[in-house]
C-alpha positions as CSV (number, residue, x, y, z in Angstrom):
1,M,5.7,205.3,-80.9
2,S,6.1,205.2,-77.2
3,L,3.0,203.0,-76.9
4,M,4.5,200.6,-79.4
5,L,7.8,200.4,-77.6
6,S,6.6,200.1,-74.0
7,V,3.0,198.9,-73.5
8,M,2.3,196.7,-76.5
9,P,5.3,194.3,-76.2
10,T,4.8,193.9,-72.5
11,Y,1.1,193.1,-72.7
12,L,1.1,191.4,-76.1
13,G,-1.0,188.5,-74.8
14,L,-3.7,190.8,-73.6
15,F,-4.1,192.4,-77.1
16,T,-3.8,189.2,-79.2
17,S,-3.9,185.5,-78.6
18,H,-0.2,185.3,-79.0
19,A,2.5,186.2,-76.5
20,S,6.2,185.5,-76.5
21,L,9.4,187.4,-75.8
22,S,10.6,186.8,-79.4
23,L,7.4,188.2,-80.8
24,S,7.5,191.2,-78.5
25,G,11.1,191.8,-79.5
26,T,10.2,191.5,-83.2
27,M,7.4,194.1,-82.8
28,V,9.8,196.5,-81.2
29,A,12.4,195.9,-83.9
30,L,9.8,196.2,-86.6
31,V,8.4,199.6,-85.5
32,L,11.9,201.0,-85.0
33,G,13.2,199.6,-88.3
34,V,10.2,200.8,-90.4
35,S,10.5,204.2,-88.7
36,T,14.2,204.5,-89.6
37,L,13.8,203.2,-93.2
38,H,10.9,205.6,-93.9
39,Q,12.9,208.5,-92.6
40,I,15.7,207.6,-95.0
41,M,13.3,207.0,-97.9
42,L,11.7,210.4,-97.4
43,R,14.8,212.4,-96.7
44,K,14.6,214.3,-100.0
45,Q,11.0,215.4,-99.2
46,S,10.3,218.8,-97.7
47,A,9.8,219.0,-94.0
48,F,6.2,220.0,-94.6
49,R,5.5,217.0,-96.8
50,S,7.2,214.6,-94.4
51,I,5.1,215.9,-91.5
52,I,1.9,215.5,-93.5
53,I,2.7,212.0,-94.6
54,G,3.7,211.1,-91.0
55,Y,0.6,212.5,-89.5
56,I,-1.7,210.7,-91.9
57,L,0.0,207.4,-91.3
58,L,-0.1,207.9,-87.6
59,I,-3.8,208.5,-87.7
60,I,-4.3,205.4,-89.8
61,G,-2.1,203.4,-87.4
62,L,-4.0,204.5,-84.3
63,I,-7.3,203.6,-86.0
64,F,-5.9,200.1,-86.6
65,L,-4.7,200.0,-83.0
66,V,-8.3,200.4,-81.9
67,V,-9.3,197.7,-84.4
68,T,-6.6,195.5,-82.9
69,L,-7.9,195.9,-79.4
70,F,-11.4,194.9,-80.6
71,T,-10.4,192.0,-82.7
72,K,-7.3,190.8,-80.8
73,S,-5.8,190.0,-84.1
74,L,-2.1,189.5,-84.5
75,F,-2.4,190.6,-88.2
76,F,-3.9,193.9,-87.2
77,L,-1.2,194.4,-84.5
78,I,1.5,193.9,-87.1
79,L,-0.3,196.2,-89.5
80,T,-0.6,198.8,-86.7
81,T,3.1,198.4,-85.9
82,V,4.1,199.0,-89.5
83,L,1.8,202.0,-89.9
84,I,3.0,203.6,-86.6
85,G,6.6,203.1,-87.7
86,L,5.9,204.6,-91.1
87,G,4.2,207.6,-89.5
88,N,6.7,208.2,-86.8
89,G,9.8,208.4,-89.0
90,P,8.7,211.2,-91.3
91,S,6.8,213.2,-88.7
92,Y,9.7,213.2,-86.3
93,A,12.4,213.8,-88.9
94,G,10.2,216.4,-90.6
95,S,9.5,218.2,-87.3
96,L,13.2,218.5,-86.6
97,A,14.0,219.6,-90.1
98,Y,11.3,222.2,-89.9
99,L,12.7,223.5,-86.6
100,N,16.1,223.8,-88.2
101,Q,14.6,225.7,-91.1
102,I,12.8,228.3,-89.1
103,S,15.4,228.8,-86.3
104,T,18.2,231.4,-86.5
105,N,21.8,230.2,-86.2
106,E,22.0,231.8,-82.8
107,M,18.9,229.9,-81.5
108,R,19.2,226.6,-83.3
109,T,21.2,224.8,-80.6
110,N,18.8,225.9,-77.9
111,L,15.7,225.1,-79.9
112,T,17.0,221.7,-80.9
113,S,17.8,220.9,-77.2
114,L,14.3,222.0,-76.3
115,F,12.8,219.9,-79.1
116,F,14.5,216.8,-77.6
117,V,13.4,217.6,-74.0
118,V,9.8,218.1,-75.1
119,T,10.0,214.9,-77.2
120,Y,11.2,212.8,-74.3
121,L,8.6,214.3,-72.0
122,G,6.0,213.6,-74.7
123,I,7.1,210.0,-74.8
124,S,7.3,209.4,-71.0
125,I,4.4,211.4,-69.5
126,P,1.6,209.9,-71.6
127,M,2.9,206.3,-70.9
128,V,3.1,206.8,-67.2
129,T,-0.4,208.5,-67.3
130,L,-1.7,205.6,-69.4
131,G,-0.5,203.2,-66.8
132,Y,-2.3,204.9,-64.0
133,I,-5.5,205.3,-66.0
134,G,-5.2,201.7,-67.0
135,E,-5.4,200.6,-63.4
136,W,-8.8,202.4,-63.0
137,I,-10.5,201.6,-66.3
138,G,-8.4,198.7,-67.7
139,L,-5.5,198.9,-70.0
140,T,-7.5,198.1,-73.2
141,H,-9.9,201.0,-72.5
142,A,-7.1,203.3,-71.6
143,I,-5.3,202.6,-74.8
144,Q,-8.6,203.1,-76.8
145,W,-9.1,206.5,-75.2
146,Y,-5.4,207.3,-75.7
147,S,-5.7,206.5,-79.4
148,Y,-8.8,208.7,-79.7
149,I,-7.2,211.6,-78.0
150,M,-4.0,211.3,-80.0
151,I,-6.0,211.1,-83.2
152,G,-7.8,214.3,-82.2
153,F,-4.5,216.1,-81.3
154,I,-2.9,215.0,-84.6
155,I,-5.9,216.2,-86.6
156,L,-6.0,219.5,-84.8
157,S,-2.3,219.9,-85.4
158,L,-2.6,219.0,-89.0
159,I,-5.4,221.5,-89.5
160,K,-3.4,224.2,-87.8
161,W,-0.3,223.3,-89.8
162,L,-2.2,223.3,-93.2
163,R,-3.9,226.6,-92.4
164,G,-0.6,228.2,-91.6
165,K,0.9,226.9,-94.9
166,V,-2.0,228.2,-96.9
167,R,-1.6,231.7,-95.4
168,S,2.1,231.8,-96.1
């Protein structure tokens, strides 16, 4: 999500043949709007199911992001934006709901605060790092590697999550 909110709108012309402030603003509004709507649509789902749905959509969105970088297609960028938004909403809301389920009343406030701190660090540190790495190898290559690494982390997390659920 942080990639879609920071890097993609700023460098839209580098990733597609289209560049304008209104298009960049539309991309940001689209990813945020889709994320919010999907959270609302899936609010009756279990935290487990929301996280799984979100993870799968994030993986597909990151794959399409790599396709976008190769094709420089506005269509694929819009599709990527929608998929990332669809994945972010339930995975974020599901994670917070799961945290609330497993925490005790005494620890819930502390854990929720920690959740938000870790989330904000997880948004900012990778983007700053991506910027520095992009100066060395080029932003397109940095985003490709970022996408591959994030797909790997999501898959590992998904496997761990599913194994834990099968055992319990």
